[in-house]
Structure formats: C-alpha cells, structure tokens
C-alpha positions in Angstrom: 213.1 -51.9 73.4 209.2 -52.4 72.9 207.1 -50.3 75.6 205.0 -52.7 77.9 201.5 -53.0 76.7 198.8 -51.0 78.9 197.0 -52.9 81.4 193.5 -54.2 80.8 191.1 -51.5 81.4 188.2 -52.8 83.7 185.1 -50.5 84.9 183.6 -51.7 88.1 180.2 -50.1 89.1 179.3 -51.5 92.5 177.4 -49.0 95.1 178.5 -51.1 98.4 181.6 -48.8 99.4 183.6 -52.0 101.3 183.0 -54.2 98.2 183.9 -51.8 95.5 187.1 -50.9 97.4 187.9 -54.6 97.9 187.5 -55.7 94.4 189.3 -52.5 93.1 192.4 -53.2 95.2 192.2 -57.2 94.4 191.8 -56.6 90.7 194.5 -54.0 90.6 197.0 -56.9 92.1 196.0 -58.8 89.0 197.5 -56.0 87.0 194.2 -54.5 85.6 193.6 -50.8 85.3 190.7 -50.1 87.3 187.9 -47.4 87.4 185.3 -47.6 89.6 181.7 -46.0 90.2 179.2 -46.2 92.9 175.9 -46.0 90.9 174.7 -46.5 87.3 174.4 -42.9 85.9 178.2 -42.3 87.0 179.4 -45.6 85.5 177.6 -44.7 82.4 179.2 -41.3 82.1 182.7 -43.3 82.7 181.9 -45.5 80.1 181.0 -42.9 77.6 184.3 -40.7 78.4 187.0 -43.3 78.5 187.7 -46.8 76.8 187.2 -49.8 78.7 187.9 -53.5 77.8 185.6 -55.0 80.0 182.7 -53.8 82.7 181.5 -55.6 85.7 178.2 -54.6 86.9 176.3 -54.8 90.0 172.5 -55.2 89.4 171.3 -53.3 92.4 172.3 -49.7 91.8 171.1 -46.5 92.7 169.7 -44.2 89.8 170.5 -46.5 87.0 170.3 -50.0 88.0 173.0 -52.5 86.7 170.1 -53.9 84.0 169.4 -50.6 82.8 173.2 -49.8 82.5 173.6 -52.7 80.6 171.2 -52.0 78.0 172.5 -48.4 77.6 176.0 -49.9 76.8 174.7 -52.4 74.6 173.1 -49.6 72.2 176.6 -48.7 71.3 179.1 -51.1 72.3 179.9 -55.0 72.2 182.2 -54.7 75.1 182.2 -57.7 77.4 179.9 -57.6 80.6 179.8 -59.5 83.6 176.8 -58.9 85.9 176.9 -59.5 89.7 173.9 -60.4 91.4 172.9 -60.6 95.2 170.4 -63.2 94.2 171.0 -66.4 92.4 167.3 -67.5 92.1 166.5 -66.2 88.6 165.1 -62.8 88.2 168.2 -60.9 88.3 170.2 -63.4 86.3 167.6 -63.9 83.4 167.1 -59.9 83.3 171.1 -59.3 83.1 171.6 -62.1 80.3 168.3 -60.7 78.1 169.9 -57.2 78.4 173.1 -58.1 76.7 175.7 -59.4 79.4 177.7 -62.2 78.6 177.9 -64.1 82.1 177.1 -63.4 85.7 178.4 -64.1 89.2 176.7 -64.3 92.4 177.6 -62.4 95.4 179.2 -62.9 97.6 182.0 -64.1 95.1 185.5 -64.9 96.0 188.2 -62.8 94.0 189.8 -66.0 92.2 186.4 -66.6 90.9 185.6 -63.1 89.6 189.0 -63.0 87.9 188.6 -66.5 86.3 185.3 -64.9 84.5 186.9 -61.7 83.6 189.8 -63.9 82.0 187.3 -66.2 80.4 185.6 -63.1 78.9 188.8 -61.5 77.8 189.5 -64.7 76.0 186.4 -64.6 74.1 186.9 -61.0 73.2 190.1 -62.1 71.5 189.3 -65.4 70.2 191.1 -67.0 67.3 189.9 -70.2 65.9 192.6 -73.2 66.0 192.6 -75.8 63.2 190.6 -79.2 63.7 193.0 -82.2 64.3 194.7 -83.4 61.1 194.3 -80.0 59.5 196.8 -77.1 59.1 196.0 -73.8 60.3 194.7 -71.5 57.6 195.6 -67.9 58.8 192.8 -66.5 56.5 190.5 -68.9 58.1 187.5 -70.3 56.0 184.2 -68.6 54.8 181.5 -70.7 55.7 177.8 -70.3 54.0 174.7 -71.5 55.4 171.9 -70.3 53.3 171.9 -66.3 53.6 174.1 -66.5 56.7 178.0 -66.2 56.1 180.5 -66.7 58.6 184.2 -65.7 58.0 186.0 -67.6 60.5 189.4 -65.8 60.1 188.1 -62.2 59.9 185.6 -63.0 62.7 182.8 -61.2 60.7 179.4 -62.6 60.1 176.8 -61.0 57.6 173.2 -62.1 57.1 171.6 -61.4 53.6 174.8 -59.4 52.8 174.4 -57.1 55.9 176.8 -57.2 58.7 175.7 -58.7 61.9 177.2 -57.1 65.1 177.4 -59.9 67.8 179.2 -59.9 71.2 182.4 -61.7 71.8 180.2 -64.7 73.6 177.3 -64.5 70.8 180.2 -64.9 68.1 182.1 -67.8 69.8 178.9 -69.5 70.3 178.1 -69.1 66.7 181.5 -70.6 66.0 180.8 -73.4 67.9 177.7 -74.1 66.4 179.1 -73.5 62.7 181.9 -76.0 63.5 179.3 -78.9 64.4 176.4 -77.9 61.7 173.6 -80.7 62.1 175.0 -82.1 65.4 173.3 -81.9 68.8 175.4 -80.0 71.2 174.4 -80.5 74.8 174.2 -77.2 77.0 176.9 -78.8 79.2 179.3 -79.0 76.4 178.5 -75.4 75.4 179.2 -74.3 78.8 182.5 -75.9 78.8 183.4 -74.8 75.2 182.1 -71.4 75.1 182.0 -70.2 78.8 185.0 -72.2 79.8 183.0 -73.5 83.0 184.9 -76.5 84.3 182.1 -77.5 86.7 178.2 -77.6 86.0 177.2 -74.0 85.4 173.8 -72.4 84.9 172.1 -73.6 81.6 170.1 -70.4 81.5 173.4 -68.6 80.5 173.5 -70.7 77.3 169.5 -70.7 76.9 169.4 -66.8 76.9 172.4 -66.3 74.8 171.1 -68.7 72.1 167.9 -66.5 72.3 169.7 -63.5 71.6 171.7 -65.0 68.9 168.4 -66.4 67.2 167.4 -62.8 67.2 170.3 -61.9 65.2 171.2 -64.6 62.5 167.5 -66.1 62.3 165.3 -67.6 64.6 165.0 -70.9 62.7 168.9 -71.5 62.3 169.2 -73.1 65.7 167.1 -75.7 66.5 166.1 -76.7 70.3 166.3 -80.3 71.1 164.5 -80.8 73.9 166.2 -82.6 76.8 169.3 -82.3 75.2 170.6 -79.1 73.8 170.8 -77.3 70.4 171.5 -78.2 67.0 172.6 -75.5 64.1 170.9 -76.6 60.8 173.1 -76.8 57.6 
C-alpha cells in the first residue's frame, strides 16, 4: 500500500495577526501544509531553511516588505508567488508583478478566492501540454524553434542561443500559449483566461507585466504589442 502524498506546502507572510491566523486555519482545512511568518525577514529565513511549493506574501510587511521579499526569493527560486495587496489602485500591484510575482489578490479577500488563485498557480507549476484537437498526444512533446529560441514542449525546457532560460511557471505557460499560436494576435482577456484561468474580466496589468518579464528573457522583439488588441508572437 502506497503512502499518502505529502500536502502542498505554503508559506504565508502576513503581519496582521488575525488575518494570518484565519488564513492559516482556512488553508489547512483545504489540506495545505502551512507555515506562517509575521514579517519579511522571518519569512525569508523560513524560505531559505525549508522547501515550499508556493508563497503567499503581503505587500506591507515590517522589516523587509513583500516586494523586497519577492525579489530576494526570485534571486534563487522560481517557486509560484501570490501577492496580497491592500490597495488595488496600481502601485502595489505593478511593483509586485515587476518583482516577479505570478498573480495578486486585493484584501480583504474571501478564502474561496484565495484558494482558487492558489490552485491556479499550482496547476501552472505542474502544467503538461495537451494535444491539439485531431492530433494524438506525444509523450515526448515537440521541439519548437523560433530563430535562436528553442522550446521543448515535452520536457518544458527553453533555451536561447543554446543557453537555458529560467522561467517561472506562469512565464513558461504564457510562452507556450504564444508558441502554440505564432503570428496570431492573442487578446489580453484570452491570455487571462488561458494562462491565469480567470473566469471573469481580470486585471490586464497581470498580462502586461508578465509579458514584459518574458521579453527580458526570450528577446524583446519576440513578442509584438498590437495596440488596442493584445500581443503577437513572431514566427
């Protein structure tokens, strides 16, 4: 008899005592293995000492804020990161996404929304491409070549001019979506639905900032902005 799989480990960094306790209890009820910290420096120490599958970081933290913590994590890890912001008007959101976060929620946030965002991030982290309609699945995937950019869709590996490119799960999922539709304009709401799994109108800044980060890794001219519509991946 096989032993049960260990729970997904989540690190929550939140300075509000009541919110930290309530989120920890709620997520444990959903089966997540939780560790929590009240400040950024403690959160960074926990991250460096233990292995986590996902991080949930508040923006406003004492000592080291969530933006700085996100940057520190991204120096060594591609672990999925969800930011929590008390403001939805722009500055925190943009700063968090530029620092390398995959997604964000605005507080106060219902537990079911938080869990939905976590599940979506985890699905991206374990993403496996499916075969297009009318085509049998190839367990080894395809190797797609766009100039000096090579994408192994089976091994989920990307290289540029022969050198490996480190992408977060969200960046990789976004690149695969572009590579599956070269030369076709993909609207922002389409990318929000297919990559971020938003079933409603989401914040297009999530797409724009992730595209910006992706361009910095695979080439700035690789993804063309089509004003008023979205983005197009060059063949």
